[in-house]
N, CA, C and O atoms as CSV, one atom per row, in Angstrom:
chain,resi,resn,atom,element,x,y,z
A,1,MET,N,N,94.992,168.297,85.866
A,1,MET,CA,C,95.345,166.773,85.241
A,1,MET,C,C,94.706,165.845,86.067
A,1,MET,O,O,94.664,166.129,87.264
A,2,ALA,N,N,94.196,164.791,85.690
A,2,ALA,CA,C,93.455,163.613,86.298
A,2,ALA,C,C,94.264,162.728,86.587
A,2,ALA,O,O,95.153,162.407,85.798
A,3,ARG,N,N,94.109,162.138,87.822
A,3,ARG,CA,C,94.845,161.129,88.406
A,3,ARG,C,C,94.469,159.618,87.844
A,3,ARG,O,O,93.335,159.156,87.963
A,4,ARG,N,N,95.403,159.008,87.309
A,4,ARG,CA,C,95.245,157.945,87.006
A,4,ARG,C,C,95.278,156.748,87.742
A,4,ARG,O,O,96.404,156.748,88.241
A,5,ALA,N,N,94.829,155.964,88.015
A,5,ALA,CA,C,94.877,154.804,89.131
A,5,ALA,C,C,96.008,153.677,88.531
A,5,ALA,O,O,95.658,152.718,87.844
A,6,MET,N,N,97.049,153.882,88.806
A,6,MET,CA,C,98.378,153.420,88.763
A,6,MET,C,C,99.008,153.269,90.023
A,6,MET,O,O,98.711,153.958,90.999
A,7,LEU,N,N,99.859,152.394,90.021
A,7,LEU,CA,C,100.883,152.138,91.182
A,7,LEU,C,C,101.756,153.310,91.182
A,7,LEU,O,O,101.734,153.985,92.211
A,8,CYS,N,N,102.563,153.705,90.176
A,8,CYS,CA,C,103.706,154.432,89.984
A,8,CYS,C,C,102.856,155.686,89.334
A,8,CYS,O,O,103.369,155.983,88.255
A,9,PHE,N,N,101.959,156.341,89.579
A,9,PHE,CA,C,101.937,157.482,88.379
A,9,PHE,C,C,102.781,158.760,89.156
A,9,PHE,O,O,102.629,159.167,90.308
A,10,VAL,N,N,103.627,159.191,88.210
A,10,VAL,CA,C,104.246,160.228,88.673
A,10,VAL,C,C,104.050,161.488,87.476
A,10,VAL,O,O,104.152,161.229,86.277
A,11,PRO,N,N,103.778,162.773,87.952
A,11,PRO,CA,C,103.195,163.667,87.093
A,11,PRO,C,C,104.452,163.733,86.204
A,11,PRO,O,O,105.543,163.240,86.487
A,12,GLU,N,N,104.103,164.486,84.969
A,12,GLU,CA,C,105.121,165.080,84.184
A,12,GLU,C,C,105.934,166.323,84.633
A,12,GLU,O,O,107.125,166.491,84.372
A,13,LEU,N,N,105.261,167.054,85.240
A,13,LEU,CA,C,106.121,168.515,85.810
A,13,LEU,C,C,105.770,168.189,87.663
A,13,LEU,O,O,104.766,168.218,88.375
A,14,SER,N,N,107.011,167.934,87.828
A,14,SER,CA,C,106.973,168.068,89.166
A,14,SER,C,C,107.373,169.241,90.022
A,14,SER,O,O,108.362,169.891,89.685
A,15,THR,N,N,106.698,169.566,91.088
A,15,THR,CA,C,106.593,170.898,91.809
A,15,THR,C,C,107.204,170.415,93.329
A,15,THR,O,O,106.930,169.347,93.876
A,16,ALA,N,N,108.087,171.459,93.859
A,16,ALA,CA,C,108.302,170.831,95.286
A,16,ALA,C,C,107.554,171.631,96.292
A,16,ALA,O,O,107.162,172.798,96.293
A,17,ASN,N,N,107.471,170.627,97.175
A,17,ASN,CA,C,106.356,170.993,98.135
A,17,ASN,C,C,107.029,170.478,99.238
A,17,ASN,O,O,108.214,170.178,99.093
A,18,ALA,N,N,106.164,170.226,100.957
A,18,ALA,CA,C,106.920,169.943,102.112
A,18,ALA,C,C,107.418,168.419,101.878
A,18,ALA,O,O,108.374,168.052,102.561
A,19,VAL,N,N,106.918,167.627,101.084
A,19,VAL,CA,C,107.192,166.121,101.054
A,19,VAL,C,C,108.480,165.971,100.216
A,19,VAL,O,O,109.440,165.243,100.469
A,20,THR,N,N,108.316,166.780,99.198
A,20,THR,CA,C,109.664,166.309,98.354
A,20,THR,C,C,110.652,167.328,98.568
A,20,THR,O,O,111.658,167.132,97.886
A,21,ALA,N,N,110.706,168.586,99.454
A,21,ALA,CA,C,111.629,169.475,99.511
A,21,ALA,C,C,112.946,168.514,100.129
A,21,ALA,O,O,114.066,168.651,99.638
A,22,VAL,N,N,112.715,167.621,101.151
A,22,VAL,CA,C,113.871,166.823,102.077
A,22,VAL,C,C,113.935,165.707,101.114
A,22,VAL,O,O,112.843,165.196,100.868
A,23,PRO,N,N,115.088,165.148,100.438
A,23,PRO,CA,C,115.243,164.037,99.871
A,23,PRO,C,C,114.880,162.866,100.652
A,23,PRO,O,O,115.143,162.859,101.854
A,24,ALA,N,N,114.242,161.768,100.043
A,24,ALA,CA,C,113.883,160.450,101.058
A,24,ALA,C,C,115.391,159.820,101.261
A,24,ALA,O,O,116.389,160.103,100.598
A,25,ALA,N,N,115.292,158.920,102.319
A,25,ALA,CA,C,116.859,158.163,102.666
A,25,ALA,C,C,116.935,157.428,101.765
A,25,ALA,O,O,115.971,157.057,101.095
A,26,ALA,N,N,118.409,157.007,101.553
A,26,ALA,CA,C,118.621,155.633,100.636
A,26,ALA,C,C,117.955,154.785,101.260
A,26,ALA,O,O,117.551,154.736,102.421
A,27,SER,N,N,117.832,153.808,99.995
A,27,SER,CA,C,117.026,152.449,100.798
A,27,SER,C,C,117.753,151.809,101.532
A,27,SER,O,O,117.131,151.059,102.284
A,28,ASN,N,N,118.722,151.794,101.619
A,28,ASN,CA,C,119.573,150.778,102.610
A,28,ASN,C,C,119.796,151.606,103.846
A,28,ASN,O,O,120.320,150.967,104.759
A,29,HIS,N,N,119.539,152.830,104.098
A,29,HIS,CA,C,119.372,153.537,105.588
A,29,HIS,C,C,117.965,153.384,105.919
A,29,HIS,O,O,117.687,153.103,107.085
A,30,ALA,N,N,116.856,153.557,104.897
A,30,ALA,CA,C,115.508,153.459,105.217
A,30,ALA,C,C,115.455,152.042,106.000
A,30,ALA,O,O,114.970,151.857,107.116
A,31,LEU,N,N,115.981,151.221,105.277
A,31,LEU,CA,C,115.688,149.705,105.789
A,31,LEU,C,C,116.115,149.445,106.945
A,31,LEU,O,O,115.509,148.610,107.616
A,32,ARG,N,N,117.385,150.166,107.514
A,32,ARG,CA,C,117.671,149.836,108.642
A,32,ARG,C,C,116.983,150.464,109.546
A,32,ARG,O,O,116.676,149.763,110.510
A,33,HIS,N,N,116.603,151.644,109.571
A,33,HIS,CA,C,116.100,152.476,110.392
A,33,HIS,C,C,114.344,151.979,110.706
A,33,HIS,O,O,113.726,152.206,111.746
A,34,PHE,N,N,113.789,151.215,109.404
A,34,PHE,CA,C,112.577,150.704,109.555
A,34,PHE,C,C,112.363,149.040,110.629
A,34,PHE,O,O,111.609,148.525,111.454
A,35,GLU,N,N,113.534,148.810,109.918
A,35,GLU,CA,C,113.796,147.422,110.947
A,35,GLU,C,C,113.855,147.669,112.255
A,35,GLU,O,O,113.126,147.172,113.114
A,36,ALA,N,N,114.750,148.463,112.417
A,36,ALA,CA,C,115.114,149.257,113.805
A,36,ALA,C,C,114.013,149.704,114.729
A,36,ALA,O,O,114.057,149.845,115.951
A,37,LEU,N,N,112.911,149.917,113.803
A,37,LEU,CA,C,111.590,150.687,114.761
A,37,LEU,C,C,110.866,149.346,115.278
A,37,LEU,O,O,110.527,149.124,116.441
A,38,LEU,N,N,110.712,148.555,114.240
A,38,LEU,CA,C,109.977,147.479,114.584
A,38,LEU,C,C,110.420,146.529,115.699
A,38,LEU,O,O,109.696,145.682,116.223
A,39,ALA,N,N,111.729,146.779,116.002
A,39,ALA,CA,C,112.411,146.227,117.463
A,39,ALA,C,C,111.912,147.031,118.674
A,39,ALA,O,O,112.113,146.565,119.795
A,40,TYR,N,N,111.272,148.209,118.529
A,40,TYR,CA,C,111.099,148.991,119.618
A,40,TYR,C,C,109.452,149.239,119.714
A,40,TYR,O,O,109.043,149.684,120.787
A,41,GLU,N,N,108.404,148.955,118.568
A,41,GLU,CA,C,107.356,149.252,118.569
A,41,GLU,C,C,106.424,147.970,117.791
A,41,GLU,O,O,106.845,147.279,116.863
A,42,THR,N,N,105.278,147.879,118.331
A,42,THR,CA,C,104.470,146.945,117.598
A,42,THR,C,C,102.953,148.074,117.614
A,42,THR,O,O,102.904,149.245,117.991
A,43,ASP,N,N,102.049,147.365,117.165
A,43,ASP,CA,C,100.682,148.199,116.670
A,43,ASP,C,C,99.873,147.335,117.080
A,43,ASP,O,O,100.236,146.223,117.465
A,44,CYS,N,N,98.457,147.797,117.050
A,44,CYS,CA,C,97.324,147.306,117.766
A,44,CYS,C,C,96.859,146.011,117.282
A,44,CYS,O,O,96.505,145.059,117.977
A,45,TRP,N,N,96.910,146.102,115.767
A,45,TRP,CA,C,96.158,144.768,115.291
A,45,TRP,C,C,97.086,143.646,115.714
A,45,TRP,O,O,96.622,142.511,115.817
A,46,ASP,N,N,98.223,143.858,115.939
A,46,ASP,CA,C,99.513,142.518,115.851
A,46,ASP,C,C,99.488,142.174,117.395
A,46,ASP,O,O,100.109,141.200,117.820
A,47,VAL,N,N,98.800,142.949,118.169
A,47,VAL,CA,C,98.835,142.610,120.063
A,47,VAL,C,C,97.545,142.169,119.993
A,47,VAL,O,O,97.417,141.200,120.742
A,48,HIS,N,N,96.515,142.453,119.416
A,48,HIS,CA,C,95.314,141.705,119.203
A,48,HIS,C,C,95.181,140.307,118.663
A,48,HIS,O,O,94.643,139.347,119.214
A,49,GLN,N,N,95.791,140.365,117.440
A,49,GLN,CA,C,96.348,138.993,116.987
A,49,GLN,C,C,96.779,137.877,118.176
A,49,GLN,O,O,96.213,136.859,118.575
A,50,ALA,N,N,98.137,138.585,118.588
A,50,ALA,CA,C,98.394,137.729,119.639
A,50,ALA,C,C,97.814,137.400,120.740
A,50,ALA,O,O,98.099,136.309,121.236
A,51,LEU,N,N,96.908,138.224,121.352
A,51,LEU,CA,C,96.347,137.855,122.359
A,51,LEU,C,C,95.230,136.647,122.286
A,51,LEU,O,O,94.764,136.080,123.274
A,52,ASP,N,N,94.864,136.344,120.778
A,52,ASP,CA,C,94.053,135.406,120.759
A,52,ASP,C,C,94.926,133.914,121.020
A,52,ASP,O,O,94.379,132.814,120.937
A,53,LEU,N,N,96.177,134.087,121.304
A,53,LEU,CA,C,97.127,132.633,121.217
A,53,LEU,C,C,97.059,132.252,122.509
A,53,LEU,O,O,96.893,133.139,123.347
A,54,PRO,N,N,97.167,130.932,122.918
A,54,PRO,CA,C,97.185,130.514,124.230
A,54,PRO,C,C,98.596,131.128,125.296
A,54,PRO,O,O,98.623,131.187,126.526
A,55,ASP,N,N,99.573,131.489,124.393
A,55,ASP,CA,C,100.853,132.199,124.746
A,55,ASP,C,C,100.977,133.249,124.077
A,55,ASP,O,O,101.458,133.044,122.963
A,56,PRO,N,N,100.663,134.610,124.375
A,56,PRO,CA,C,101.183,135.694,123.027
A,56,PRO,C,C,102.832,135.812,123.345
A,56,PRO,O,O,103.556,136.384,122.530
A,57,GLY,N,N,103.352,135.261,124.525
A,57,GLY,CA,C,104.788,135.732,124.376
A,57,GLY,C,C,105.269,137.186,124.944
A,57,GLY,O,O,106.392,137.679,124.835
A,58,PHE,N,N,104.228,137.684,125.519
A,58,PHE,CA,C,104.620,138.922,126.270
A,58,PHE,C,C,103.609,139.561,127.565
A,58,PHE,O,O,102.420,139.248,127.611
A,59,VAL,N,N,104.066,140.239,128.320
A,59,VAL,CA,C,103.234,140.694,129.131
A,59,VAL,C,C,102.890,142.240,128.919
A,59,VAL,O,O,103.665,143.194,128.993
A,60,LEU,N,N,101.454,142.236,128.620
A,60,LEU,CA,C,100.894,143.515,128.198
A,60,LEU,C,C,100.556,144.556,129.766
A,60,LEU,O,O,99.748,144.270,130.650
A,61,LEU,N,N,101.306,145.567,129.716
A,61,LEU,CA,C,101.189,146.666,130.723
A,61,LEU,C,C,100.322,147.967,130.198
A,61,LEU,O,O,100.690,148.556,129.182
A,62,ASP,N,N,99.393,148.305,130.782
A,62,ASP,CA,C,98.559,149.232,131.097
A,62,ASP,C,C,99.361,150.271,132.015
A,62,ASP,O,O,99.569,149.980,133.193
A,63,VAL,N,N,99.754,151.328,131.546
A,63,VAL,CA,C,100.663,152.060,132.399
A,63,VAL,C,C,100.062,153.486,132.447
A,63,VAL,O,O,100.755,154.504,132.463
A,64,ARG,N,N,98.574,153.464,132.470
A,64,ARG,CA,C,97.765,154.539,132.798
A,64,ARG,C,C,97.388,154.437,134.496
A,64,ARG,O,O,97.738,153.496,135.209
A,65,SER,N,N,96.853,155.243,134.808
A,65,SER,CA,C,96.116,155.322,136.279
A,65,SER,C,C,95.311,154.440,136.376
A,65,SER,O,O,94.638,154.014,135.438
A,66,PRO,N,N,95.246,153.792,138.269
A,66,PRO,CA,C,94.234,152.592,137.964
A,66,PRO,C,C,92.707,153.108,137.795
A,66,PRO,O,O,91.871,152.233,137.566
A,67,GLU,N,N,92.291,154.389,137.884
A,67,GLU,CA,C,90.977,154.900,137.426
A,67,GLU,C,C,90.954,154.460,135.856
A,67,GLU,O,O,90.361,153.528,135.311
A,68,LEU,N,N,91.766,155.411,135.353
A,68,LEU,CA,C,91.762,155.331,133.912
A,68,LEU,C,C,91.795,153.534,133.132
A,68,LEU,O,O,91.588,153.254,131.951
A,69,PHE,N,N,92.039,152.828,133.981
A,69,PHE,CA,C,92.308,151.345,133.661
A,69,PHE,C,C,91.263,150.463,133.922
A,69,PHE,O,O,91.067,149.438,133.269
A,70,ALA,N,N,90.425,150.929,135.087
A,70,ALA,CA,C,89.256,150.666,135.600
A,70,ALA,C,C,88.108,150.643,134.637
A,70,ALA,O,O,87.219,149.806,134.479
A,71,ALA,N,N,88.422,152.072,133.878
A,71,ALA,CA,C,87.230,152.311,132.990
A,71,ALA,C,C,87.329,151.485,131.742
A,71,ALA,O,O,86.319,151.017,131.217
A,72,GLY,N,N,88.331,151.331,131.342
A,72,GLY,CA,C,88.771,150.553,129.975
A,72,GLY,C,C,89.850,150.207,129.764
A,72,GLY,O,O,90.596,151.186,129.732
A,73,HIS,N,N,90.382,149.246,129.586
A,73,HIS,CA,C,91.871,148.445,129.122
A,73,HIS,C,C,91.651,147.373,128.299
A,73,HIS,O,O,90.567,146.810,128.150
A,74,LEU,N,N,92.971,147.016,127.619
A,74,LEU,CA,C,92.997,145.966,126.852
A,74,LEU,C,C,92.968,144.476,127.385
A,74,LEU,O,O,93.751,144.217,128.298
A,75,PRO,N,N,92.090,143.401,126.879
A,75,PRO,CA,C,91.947,142.330,127.590
A,75,PRO,C,C,93.505,141.595,128.239
A,75,PRO,O,O,94.514,141.651,127.536
A,76,GLY,N,N,93.532,141.121,129.222
A,76,GLY,CA,C,94.550,140.738,129.716
A,76,GLY,C,C,95.599,141.872,130.263
A,76,GLY,O,O,96.620,141.510,130.847
A,77,ALA,N,N,95.359,143.019,130.089
A,77,ALA,CA,C,96.559,143.932,130.456
A,77,ALA,C,C,96.598,143.588,132.087
A,77,ALA,O,O,95.789,142.901,132.711
A,78,ILE,N,N,97.738,144.250,132.571
A,78,ILE,CA,C,98.009,144.715,133.802
A,78,ILE,C,C,98.446,145.945,134.245
A,78,ILE,O,O,99.457,146.480,133.792
A,79,ASN,N,N,97.671,146.480,135.195
A,79,ASN,CA,C,97.849,147.816,135.308
A,79,ASN,C,C,99.207,148.169,136.544
A,79,ASN,O,O,99.170,147.840,137.730
A,80,LEU,N,N,100.135,148.783,135.972
A,80,LEU,CA,C,101.093,149.234,136.395
A,80,LEU,C,C,101.856,150.898,135.803
A,80,LEU,O,O,102.783,151.054,135.008
A,81,PRO,N,N,101.194,151.752,136.411
A,81,PRO,CA,C,101.358,152.943,136.120
A,81,PRO,C,C,102.993,153.189,135.939
A,81,PRO,O,O,103.759,152.603,136.704
A,82,HIS,N,N,103.432,153.947,135.054
A,82,HIS,CA,C,104.716,154.258,134.754
A,82,HIS,C,C,105.557,154.593,135.930
A,82,HIS,O,O,106.670,154.088,136.080
A,83,ARG,N,N,105.149,155.257,136.586
A,83,ARG,CA,C,105.786,156.002,137.884
A,83,ARG,C,C,106.127,154.880,138.851
A,83,ARG,O,O,107.084,154.971,139.620
A,84,ARG,N,N,105.432,153.958,138.806
A,84,ARG,CA,C,105.224,152.680,139.890
A,84,ARG,C,C,106.178,151.552,139.434
A,84,ARG,O,O,106.414,150.585,140.158
A,85,ILE,N,N,106.789,151.735,138.045
A,85,ILE,CA,C,107.771,150.530,137.805
A,85,ILE,C,C,108.947,150.355,138.514
A,85,ILE,O,O,109.787,151.252,138.567
A,86,ASN,N,N,109.088,149.288,139.062
A,86,ASN,CA,C,110.338,149.108,139.639
A,86,ASN,C,C,110.718,147.728,139.870
A,86,ASN,O,O,109.827,146.879,139.843
A,87,GLN,N,N,112.295,147.277,140.162
A,87,GLN,CA,C,112.247,145.821,140.254
A,87,GLN,C,C,111.649,145.080,141.108
A,87,GLN,O,O,111.605,143.865,140.913
A,88,ARG,N,N,111.031,145.689,142.296
A,88,ARG,CA,C,110.567,144.761,142.982
A,88,ARG,C,C,109.231,144.391,142.372
A,88,ARG,O,O,109.139,143.164,142.423
A,89,LYS,N,N,108.359,144.828,141.920
A,89,LYS,CA,C,107.037,145.021,141.151
A,89,LYS,C,C,107.351,143.919,139.747
A,89,LYS,O,O,106.372,143.373,139.237
A,90,LEU,N,N,108.487,143.697,139.289
A,90,LEU,CA,C,108.845,142.840,138.239
A,90,LEU,C,C,109.271,141.753,138.575
A,90,LEU,O,O,109.627,141.030,137.645
A,91,GLU,N,N,109.360,141.393,139.503
A,91,GLU,CA,C,110.160,140.128,140.143
A,91,GLU,C,C,109.468,138.945,139.913
A,91,GLU,O,O,110.074,137.874,139.928
A,92,PRO,N,N,107.970,139.020,139.647
A,92,PRO,CA,C,107.194,137.701,139.599
A,92,PRO,C,C,107.481,137.081,138.076
A,92,PRO,O,O,107.229,135.911,137.789
A,93,CYS,N,N,108.115,138.166,137.034
A,93,CYS,CA,C,108.400,137.913,135.937
A,93,CYS,C,C,109.746,137.533,135.644
A,93,CYS,O,O,110.551,138.275,136.206
A,94,GLY,N,N,110.243,136.663,134.981
A,94,GLY,CA,C,111.869,136.255,134.561
A,94,GLY,C,C,112.414,137.671,133.839
A,94,GLY,O,O,111.833,138.645,133.361
A,95,PRO,N,N,113.666,137.336,133.982
A,95,PRO,CA,C,114.312,138.555,133.555
A,95,PRO,C,C,114.194,138.760,132.099
A,95,PRO,O,O,114.088,139.910,131.672
A,96,ASP,N,N,114.204,137.624,131.197
A,96,ASP,CA,C,113.979,137.505,129.816
A,96,ASP,C,C,112.288,137.715,129.277
A,96,ASP,O,O,111.953,137.398,128.136
A,97,VAL,N,N,111.397,138.246,130.204
A,97,VAL,CA,C,109.867,138.382,129.607
A,97,VAL,C,C,109.927,139.768,128.881
A,97,VAL,O,O,110.452,140.812,129.268
A,98,LEU,N,N,109.333,139.529,127.869
A,98,LEU,CA,C,109.371,140.918,126.908
A,98,LEU,C,C,108.002,141.737,127.739
A,98,LEU,O,O,107.209,141.026,128.356
A,99,PHE,N,N,107.863,142.777,127.712
A,99,PHE,CA,C,106.773,143.640,128.362
A,99,PHE,C,C,106.424,144.584,126.962
A,99,PHE,O,O,107.264,145.137,126.253
A,100,VAL,N,N,104.907,144.599,126.776
A,100,VAL,CA,C,104.573,145.613,125.768
A,100,VAL,C,C,103.553,146.675,126.493
A,100,VAL,O,O,102.496,146.398,127.060
A,101,VAL,N,N,104.157,147.969,126.322
A,101,VAL,CA,C,103.308,148.845,127.221
A,101,VAL,C,C,102.520,149.863,126.337
A,101,VAL,O,O,102.640,149.947,125.115
A,102,TYR,N,N,101.849,150.484,126.973
A,102,TYR,CA,C,100.344,151.301,126.151
A,102,TYR,C,C,99.843,152.235,127.344
A,102,TYR,O,O,99.558,151.897,128.493
A,103,CYS,N,N,99.818,153.288,126.859
A,103,CYS,CA,C,98.871,154.412,127.305
A,103,CYS,C,C,97.459,154.927,126.828
A,103,CYS,O,O,96.561,154.141,126.527
A,104,ALA,N,N,97.343,156.062,126.786
A,104,ALA,CA,C,96.149,156.151,126.378
A,104,ALA,C,C,96.275,156.564,124.724
A,104,ALA,O,O,95.346,156.224,123.991
A,105,GLY,N,N,97.203,157.152,124.267
A,105,GLY,CA,C,97.405,157.299,122.752
A,105,GLY,C,C,98.449,158.040,122.238
A,105,GLY,O,O,99.452,158.390,122.860
A,106,PRO,N,N,98.172,158.279,121.031
A,106,PRO,CA,C,99.471,159.201,120.433
A,106,PRO,C,C,99.968,160.370,121.152
A,106,PRO,O,O,101.119,160.796,121.062
A,107,HIS,N,N,98.738,161.028,122.104
A,107,HIS,CA,C,98.829,162.221,122.652
A,107,HIS,C,C,99.734,162.297,123.899
A,107,HIS,O,O,100.183,163.265,124.513
A,108,CYS,N,N,99.865,160.881,124.089
A,108,CYS,CA,C,100.361,160.622,125.672
A,108,CYS,C,C,101.797,159.801,125.448
A,108,CYS,O,O,102.042,158.922,124.622
A,109,ASN,N,N,102.734,160.436,126.551
A,109,ASN,CA,C,104.100,159.793,126.382
A,109,ASN,C,C,104.113,158.899,127.674
A,109,ASN,O,O,105.218,158.523,128.066
A,110,GLY,N,N,103.043,158.539,128.342
A,110,GLY,CA,C,103.412,157.563,129.534
A,110,GLY,C,C,103.725,155.905,128.976
A,110,GLY,O,O,104.117,155.000,129.712
A,111,ALA,N,N,103.518,155.814,127.895
A,111,ALA,CA,C,104.238,154.632,127.352
A,111,ALA,C,C,105.537,154.723,127.225
A,111,ALA,O,O,106.185,153.743,127.591
A,112,ASP,N,N,106.220,155.828,126.715
A,112,ASP,CA,C,107.445,156.031,126.627
A,112,ASP,C,C,108.219,155.853,127.838
A,112,ASP,O,O,109.158,155.096,128.083
A,113,LYS,N,N,107.611,156.725,128.548
A,113,LYS,CA,C,108.072,156.801,130.081
A,113,LYS,C,C,108.443,155.245,130.594
A,113,LYS,O,O,109.556,154.941,131.024
A,114,ALA,N,N,107.592,154.544,130.503
A,114,ALA,CA,C,107.507,153.220,131.052
A,114,ALA,C,C,108.404,152.512,130.178
A,114,ALA,O,O,109.059,151.665,130.787
A,115,ALA,N,N,108.685,152.597,128.748
A,115,ALA,CA,C,109.673,151.478,128.266
A,115,ALA,C,C,110.978,151.932,128.404
A,115,ALA,O,O,111.948,151.220,128.144
A,116,VAL,N,N,111.093,153.588,128.977
A,116,VAL,CA,C,112.606,153.800,129.474
A,116,VAL,C,C,112.652,153.249,130.651
A,116,VAL,O,O,113.749,152.707,130.785
A,117,ARG,N,N,111.975,153.122,131.593
A,117,ARG,CA,C,111.947,152.737,132.886
A,117,ARG,C,C,112.349,151.236,132.633
A,117,ARG,O,O,113.364,150.845,133.210
A,118,LEU,N,N,111.631,150.312,131.796
A,118,LEU,CA,C,111.887,148.911,131.526
A,118,LEU,C,C,113.006,148.588,130.989
A,118,LEU,O,O,113.621,147.550,131.236
A,119,ALA,N,N,113.409,149.620,130.071
A,119,ALA,CA,C,114.838,149.308,129.562
A,119,ALA,C,C,116.139,149.773,130.712
A,119,ALA,O,O,117.272,149.302,130.612
A,120,GLN,N,N,115.834,150.537,131.541
A,120,GLN,CA,C,116.423,150.823,132.512
A,120,GLN,C,C,116.814,149.768,133.517
A,120,GLN,O,O,117.908,149.753,134.081
A,121,LEU,N,N,115.805,148.842,133.713
A,121,LEU,CA,C,115.904,147.778,134.378
A,121,LEU,C,C,116.229,146.524,133.960
A,121,LEU,O,O,116.145,145.488,134.619
A,122,GLY,N,N,116.743,146.707,132.419
A,122,GLY,CA,C,116.908,145.405,131.856
A,122,GLY,C,C,116.271,144.791,131.390
A,122,GLY,O,O,116.617,143.664,131.036
A,123,ARG,N,N,115.034,145.288,131.185
A,123,ARG,CA,C,113.711,144.494,130.451
A,123,ARG,C,C,113.556,144.716,129.373
A,123,ARG,O,O,113.545,145.887,128.993
A,124,PRO,N,N,113.344,143.452,128.320
A,124,PRO,CA,C,112.809,143.672,127.192
A,124,PRO,C,C,111.626,144.288,126.984
A,124,PRO,O,O,110.657,143.972,127.673
A,125,VAL,N,N,111.527,145.309,125.951
A,125,VAL,CA,C,110.228,146.232,126.014
A,125,VAL,C,C,110.013,146.603,124.556
A,125,VAL,O,O,110.891,146.811,123.719
A,126,LYS,N,N,108.517,146.656,124.371
A,126,LYS,CA,C,108.168,147.447,122.942
A,126,LYS,C,C,107.107,148.262,123.376
A,126,LYS,O,O,106.492,147.913,124.384
A,127,LYS,N,N,106.794,149.282,122.785
A,127,LYS,CA,C,105.512,149.875,122.990
A,127,LYS,C,C,104.490,149.927,121.816
A,127,LYS,O,O,104.795,150.319,120.690
A,128,MET,N,N,103.199,149.481,122.193
A,128,MET,CA,C,102.228,149.566,121.543
A,128,MET,C,C,101.539,150.967,120.783
A,128,MET,O,O,100.720,151.703,121.332
A,129,ILE,N,N,101.968,151.108,119.674
A,129,ILE,CA,C,101.914,152.272,119.099
A,129,ILE,C,C,100.370,152.711,119.111
A,129,ILE,O,O,99.691,151.787,118.664
A,130,GLY,N,N,99.692,153.682,119.430
A,130,GLY,CA,C,98.437,153.905,119.319
A,130,GLY,C,C,97.698,154.074,120.662
A,130,GLY,O,O,96.847,154.928,120.911
A,131,GLY,N,N,98.139,153.174,121.432
A,131,GLY,CA,C,97.524,153.081,122.751
A,131,GLY,C,C,95.955,152.603,122.806
A,131,GLY,O,O,95.374,151.820,122.054
A,132,ILE,N,N,95.521,153.235,123.797
A,132,ILE,CA,C,93.774,152.825,123.744
A,132,ILE,C,C,92.950,153.250,122.730
A,132,ILE,O,O,91.901,152.677,122.436
A,133,GLU,N,N,93.500,154.504,122.029
A,133,GLU,CA,C,92.826,155.291,121.077
A,133,GLU,C,C,93.103,154.415,120.101
A,133,GLU,O,O,92.088,154.290,119.414
A,134,GLY,N,N,94.033,153.706,119.678
A,134,GLY,CA,C,94.419,153.276,118.308
A,134,GLY,C,C,93.567,151.752,118.621
A,134,GLY,O,O,93.015,151.108,117.729
A,135,TRP,N,N,93.591,151.444,119.736
A,135,TRP,CA,C,92.732,149.853,119.763
A,135,TRP,C,C,91.200,150.263,119.648
A,135,TRP,O,O,90.434,149.640,118.913
A,136,LYS,N,N,90.886,151.113,120.252
A,136,LYS,CA,C,89.483,151.748,119.842
A,136,LYS,C,C,89.334,151.928,118.420
A,136,LYS,O,O,88.399,151.292,117.933
A,137,ASP,N,N,89.883,152.494,117.783
A,137,ASP,CA,C,89.968,152.797,116.409
A,137,ASP,C,C,90.047,151.673,115.523
A,137,ASP,O,O,89.502,151.705,114.420
A,138,GLU,N,N,90.588,150.838,115.870
A,138,GLU,CA,C,90.504,149.389,115.100
A,138,GLU,C,C,89.338,148.385,115.536
A,138,GLU,O,O,89.342,147.178,115.291
A,139,GLY,N,N,88.349,149.073,116.216
A,139,GLY,CA,C,87.308,148.502,116.420
A,139,GLY,C,C,87.143,147.395,117.707
A,139,GLY,O,O,86.071,146.858,117.985
A,140,PHE,N,N,88.509,147.147,118.487
A,140,PHE,CA,C,88.606,146.047,119.243
A,140,PHE,C,C,87.917,146.259,120.836
A,140,PHE,O,O,87.803,147.359,121.376
A,141,SER,N,N,87.699,145.585,121.149
A,141,SER,CA,C,86.868,145.931,122.587
A,141,SER,C,C,87.741,146.098,124.090
A,141,SER,O,O,88.746,145.465,124.413
A,142,LEU,N,N,87.161,146.950,124.733
A,142,LEU,CA,C,87.959,146.877,126.113
A,142,LEU,C,C,87.338,145.957,127.285
A,142,LEU,O,O,86.402,145.235,126.943
A,143,GLU,N,N,87.651,145.919,128.288
A,143,GLU,CA,C,87.483,145.222,129.310
A,143,GLU,C,C,87.647,146.312,130.359
A,143,GLU,O,O,88.499,147.200,130.411
A,144,THR,N,N,86.421,145.985,131.362
A,144,THR,CA,C,86.454,147.173,132.566
A,144,THR,C,C,86.723,146.853,133.930
A,144,THR,O,O,86.809,145.674,134.276
A,145,GLY,N,N,86.833,147.602,134.572
A,145,GLY,CA,C,87.033,146.455,136.361
A,145,GLY,C,C,88.584,146.731,136.625
A,145,GLY,O,O,89.301,147.152,135.718
A,146,LEU,N,N,89.028,146.498,137.799
A,146,LEU,CA,C,90.325,146.349,138.001
A,146,LEU,C,C,90.763,144.985,137.798
A,146,LEU,O,O,90.016,144.293,137.106
A,147,GLN,N,N,91.783,144.467,138.240
A,147,GLN,CA,C,92.349,142.942,138.024
A,147,GLN,C,C,92.239,142.234,139.246
A,147,GLN,O,O,92.608,141.062,139.315
C-alpha cells in the first residue's frame, strides 16, 4: 500500500508492532511529562540562539576534562569537570544563577552527574541535550584553547 502525503494517514488495517504494543499515555499525562522535561533540559539550538543575546541568562558549563575542553568547546563556556563542582567554585555566581551543563554527547552521562551535583548544592540547572556532538550535528562552531 502506497503512503499518501497526509498529516493523519492511518492504514485501514493496523498490525501490532513495538511502537503500538504499549498504548500512548493519556494526553494530560503526556502534557505534564513533556512540560516537566523542558524544565530539566534544553537543546543545542536554543542555547545557540541565547548565546547571541547580550545576556543569555545562564552560565554555560562544559563538564568534560580540560584536555577535551581545549580541543573544542561551545563559545563562552566555562570548563568545570563534574567531579570538581563544589560550593567554593560556584561562589562567584549568585545562588539563583542558572547553569546549563553539557558533556560529550548522548553516549556520556557527565552532564547528568554535573546536574545532580549542582542540584545537590541548591543551584538551578538544565542539561543541554546532545552535548558537543549535538552542537556539531547542528553545524555550530566550536572554540579552542583554554579559558
